[in-house]
C-alpha positions in Angstrom: 0.0 0.0 0.0 1.0 3.7 -0.3 1.5 5.9 2.7 -1.0 8.7 2.6 1.4 11.0 4.3 4.7 10.9 2.3 3.8 8.6 -0.6 6.2 5.8 0.3 5.5 2.2 -0.3 4.5 0.3 2.9 4.9 -3.4 3.1 1.7 -5.4 3.6 0.7 -5.8 7.3 2.7 -2.8 8.5 0.6 -0.2 10.5 3.4 2.5 10.3 5.4 3.9 7.4 9.0 3.2 7.6 10.0 6.6 6.2 7.8 9.1 8.1 6.9 6.9 11.1 3.3 7.9 10.8 0.3 5.6 11.2 -1.0 4.2 7.9 -4.8 4.1 7.2 -5.6 0.4 6.6 -7.0 -0.7 3.2 -10.7 -1.2 3.0 -11.8 -4.8 3.4 -12.8 -6.6 0.2 -16.5 -7.1 -0.9 -18.5 -9.3 1.4 -16.8 -7.8 4.6 -14.2 -10.6 4.9 -10.9 -9.0 6.0 -7.9 -9.1 3.5 -5.5 -11.9 4.1 -1.9 -10.7 4.2 -0.4 -14.2 4.0 1.6 -13.5 7.2 1.2 -15.7 10.2 -1.2 -14.4 12.9 0.5 -12.4 15.6 -0.4 -12.4 19.2 -1.7 -9.2 20.4 0.5 -7.3 22.8 -0.6 -6.0 26.1 -0.9 -2.4 24.6 -2.9 -3.7 21.6 -5.4 -5.6 23.9 -6.0 -2.5 25.9 -6.1 0.0 23.2 -3.5 2.5 21.8 0.0 2.6 23.2 -0.2 4.9 26.2 3.0 6.9 25.3 1.6 7.5 21.8 -1.1 9.8 23.3 1.7 12.1 24.7 3.0 15.1 22.8 6.5 14.8 24.3 8.7 12.2 26.0 9.3 12.1 29.8 12.9 12.9 30.6 14.8 9.9 32.2 16.4 10.4 35.5 19.9 9.9 34.1 19.4 12.5 31.5 18.3 14.9 34.3 21.3 14.2 36.4 23.7 14.6 33.5 22.0 18.0 32.7 22.3 19.3 36.1 25.9 18.1 36.5 26.8 19.7 33.3 25.3 23.1 34.5 27.1 22.9 37.8 30.4 22.0 36.1 30.1 24.8 33.8 29.4 27.3 36.6 32.6 25.9 38.4 34.6 26.1 35.2 33.6 29.7 34.5 34.6 30.6 38.2 37.8 28.9 37.6 38.3 30.9 34.4 37.5 34.2 36.3 40.0 33.5 39.0 42.8 32.6 36.6 42.0 35.7 34.6 42.1 37.9 37.7 45.5 36.4 38.7 46.9 37.0 35.3 45.8 40.6 35.5 46.9 41.3 38.9 50.3 39.6 38.6 52.0 40.3 35.1 54.8 37.8 35.1 56.2 35.2 32.9 53.3 32.8 33.6 50.7 35.4 32.7 50.2 34.2 29.2 49.8 30.6 30.3 47.2 31.7 32.9 45.3 33.6 30.3 45.3 30.5 28.0 44.1 28.3 30.8 41.4 31.0 31.6 40.1 31.0 28.1 40.0 27.1 27.8 38.1 26.9 31.1 35.7 29.6 29.9 35.0 27.9 26.7 34.4 24.6 28.4 32.2 26.2 31.0 29.9 27.8 28.4 29.7 24.6 26.4 28.9 22.6 29.6 26.1 25.0 30.6 24.6 24.8 27.1 24.8 21.0 27.1 23.1 20.8 30.3 20.2 23.2 29.3 19.9 21.3 26.1 19.8 17.9 27.8 17.0 19.1 30.1 15.1 20.0 27.0 15.9 16.8 25.1 17.5 18.8 22.3 19.1 16.9 19.5 22.3 19.1 19.4 22.7 18.6 23.2 23.1 14.9 22.8 25.9 15.7 20.2 27.6 18.1 22.5 27.5 15.5 25.4 29.1 13.0 23.1 31.8 15.5 22.3 32.5 16.5 25.8 32.6 12.7 26.7 35.2 12.2 23.8 37.3 15.0 25.4 36.8 13.5 28.8 38.4 10.3 27.7 41.8 12.1 28.1 41.2 12.5 31.9 42.9 9.1 32.8 41.7 7.3 34.8 38.6 8.8 36.3 37.6 10.9 33.4 38.1 8.0 31.0 35.8 5.7 33.1 32.9 8.1 33.3 33.3 9.3 29.7 33.0 5.7 28.5 29.8 5.2 30.5 28.3 8.4 29.2 29.2 7.5 25.6 27.6 4.0 26.0 24.5 5.6 27.4 24.3 8.4 24.7 24.9 5.9 21.8 22.0 3.7 22.8 19.3 3.5 20.0 16.5 4.4 22.4 18.5 7.5 23.6 19.0 8.5 20.0 15.1 8.1 19.5 14.6 10.2 22.7 16.8 13.0 21.3 15.5 12.6 17.7 13.0 15.5 18.0 10.0 13.5 16.9 6.8 13.2 18.8 5.9 9.9 20.5 2.9 9.6 18.1 5.2 9.2 15.2 7.1 6.2 16.6 6.2 2.6 16.2 5.1 0.7 19.3 8.3 -1.2 19.6 10.3 2.0 19.4 8.1 3.6 22.1 8.7 0.5 24.3 12.5 1.0 23.8 12.2 4.7 24.9 10.1 3.7 27.9 12.8 1.2 29.1 15.1 4.1 29.6 13.3 5.1 32.8 13.2 1.5 34.1 15.8 0.1 36.4 18.0 3.2 36.1 18.6 3.7 39.8 21.8 1.7 39.9 23.0 3.6 36.7 22.1 7.0 38.3 24.1 6.0 41.5 27.2 4.9 39.5 27.2 8.0 37.3 26.7 10.3 40.2 29.5 8.6 42.1 31.9 8.8 39.2 31.1 12.4 38.5 31.9 13.3 42.1 35.2 11.5 41.7 35.9 13.3 38.4 34.9 16.5 39.9 37.5 16.1 42.7 40.0 15.2 40.0 39.3 18.4 38.0 39.3 20.5 41.3 42.8 19.1 41.9 43.9 20.1 38.6 42.6 23.6 39.0 44.2 23.8 42.4 47.6 22.7 41.0 47.3 25.6 38.5 45.8 28.2 41.0 47.7 27.6 44.2 51.2 28.3 42.9 49.8 31.5 41.3 48.1 32.5 44.6 51.4 31.8 46.4 53.4 34.1 43.9 50.9 36.8 44.3 51.1 36.5 48.1 54.9 36.7 48.0 54.7 39.7 45.6 52.4 41.5 48.0 54.5 40.7 51.1 57.7 41.9 49.3 56.0 45.1 48.1 54.8 45.9 51.6 58.3 45.1 53.1 60.0 47.5 50.6 57.5 50.1 51.6 58.3 49.7 55.3 62.0 50.0 54.7 61.5 53.2 52.7 59.4 54.6 55.6 62.2 53.8 57.9 64.7 55.7 55.7 62.4 58.7 55.6 61.9 58.7 59.2 65.6 58.5 60.0 66.1 61.5 57.6 63.3 63.6 59.4 64.6 62.6 62.7 68.2 63.7 61.8 66.9 67.2 61.0 65.6 67.5 64.6 68.6 65.8 66.0 71.6 68.0 64.8 71.9 65.8 61.6 72.4 62.5 63.3 70.3 59.3 63.1 69.3 57.4 66.2 67.9 54.1 67.6 64.5 52.7 66.7 63.3 53.5 70.3 64.1 57.2 69.9 62.3 57.3 66.5 59.3 55.9 68.2 59.6 58.3 71.3 61.8 61.2 70.3 60.8 63.3 73.4 62.7 60.7 75.5 65.9 61.2 73.4 66.2 64.7 71.9 66.7 67.5 74.5 63.8 70.0 74.5 61.8 68.0 72.0 58.1 68.9 72.7 56.1 66.1 74.3 53.1 66.9 72.0 55.2 66.9 68.8 54.6 64.1 66.4 56.8 60.9 66.5 58.7 59.8 63.4 57.3 56.3 63.3 54.0 54.7 63.9 54.4 52.5 66.9 51.4 50.4 66.2 53.0 49.2 63.0 56.8 49.6 63.0 57.2 48.3 66.6 56.3 44.8 65.5 59.4 42.7 64.4 57.1 40.1 62.5 54.9 41.5 59.7 54.0 40.9 56.1 55.6 37.5 56.4 59.0 39.0 57.2 61.2 39.4 60.2 62.6 42.9 60.7 65.7 43.9 62.7 67.3 47.2 63.3 71.1 47.2 63.4 72.7 50.4 65.0 76.0 51.7 63.7 78.7 53.1 65.8 78.0 55.6 68.5 78.3 59.2 67.5 81.0 61.2 69.2 79.4 64.6 70.0 81.5 67.5 71.2 80.6 68.9 74.6 78.9 72.1 73.3 76.4 70.0 71.3 75.5 67.5 73.8 72.7 69.7 75.1 71.2 69.7 71.5 71.3 66.1 70.4 70.4 62.8 71.7 72.9 61.0 73.8 72.2 57.8 71.8 72.8 59.3 68.4 74.5 57.1 65.8 76.9 57.5 62.9 75.0 54.9 60.7 72.2 52.3 60.9 70.8 49.5 58.9 67.3 48.0 58.8 67.0 44.5 57.4 64.0 42.3 56.5 64.2 38.5 55.9 61.3 36.1 55.0 59.8 34.4 58.0 59.5 31.2 55.9 61.7 31.0 52.9 60.1 30.7 49.5 56.6 30.8 51.3 56.1 34.1 52.8 58.8 35.8 50.7 61.9 35.0 48.5 64.2 37.9 48.7 65.7 39.6 51.7 65.9 43.4 51.9 68.0 46.0 53.5 68.1 49.9 53.8 70.7 52.0 55.6 71.7 55.7 56.0 72.3 56.1 52.4 68.4 55.6 51.9 69.0 53.0 49.2 67.0 49.8 49.4 68.7 46.6 48.3 67.9 42.9 48.2 69.6 39.5 48.4 67.9 36.9 46.0 68.7 34.0 48.5 66.6 35.5 51.3 69.5 35.8 53.7 71.5 39.0 54.3 73.8 37.8 57.1 75.2 40.3 59.6 75.3 44.1 59.0 78.7 45.6 59.1 78.9 48.7 61.2 75.3 49.7 60.5 75.3 49.4 56.8 73.8 47.0 54.2 76.1 44.1 52.9 78.3 44.9 49.9 76.8 42.2 47.7 73.2 43.6 48.3 71.7 44.5 44.9 69.6 47.7 44.5 65.9 47.4 44.1 64.9 48.9 40.8 
């Protein structure tokens, strides 16, 4: 017979067209009311044919299986985390322009693209879109590279997505356009899937931990470098503050620097210095030997020899020179370089993080100037 919908030839005995999957109007019975004999052996009516039309054929759309729902939700959640990781890496690359900045930008772009694709895939899977199944297959193929956890879960996802019934589910056709045996195949997707859901969920958790580990391996060193840079910058600032404070103190002390205690309390050292006059260092900050991940120490130079007529004008503890040193509290963790400043006002550093002892209140000779 000929299909009234698409004009294709339909084999005798078929109730659905093989081309358009639509129900075929049966031929009219011959004269006398006897049904036409197809020559095929009689078939036992199925449970659906005994009770009437297939129940799913009355639906306008398919019911989404639990596994597809879980995959959709996990794709959206994974995409959000990937976008968050991309933003974090981009922020690090922007805030710390170093040799690894270009690498972090590349990783941020890759994570951003993957995140957007995952979110689109998750939304498409929830709507049973044909393109979402293809995106999920593509992501699963890429996931095969995540040995071993990513490979295992990607294989399971590929096995599920390549099932004929899943292909029918995402074909975009209405249940009314499918043959009864195809409808039964799609219905079986929702049966006995509890174990599959548990396995997929467990494996996705494992893979999530795996990818979080990868992101941490990338992000933690960058965060550590950013922390070290911030600590070093703050330390250099404190050393310059000390140099400025000593220069200002010398103007009030006959041109001579002094000890750290006198800069914090100049009225106790400089004769006739007003009690209400401002100090030269902030005691709440500079008095602490441990700050910014660095250990600070003040090394006084030789005692100044003041002639008798000037003793009533300058501090009795005045110095000829001084040095202020800062070394990392934990090497290569809170800081890498050690820093020093002396009466010259020049801040210098040692790349190994250890300056040694100051010689007569001055920075070591091998200390390199900070640019």
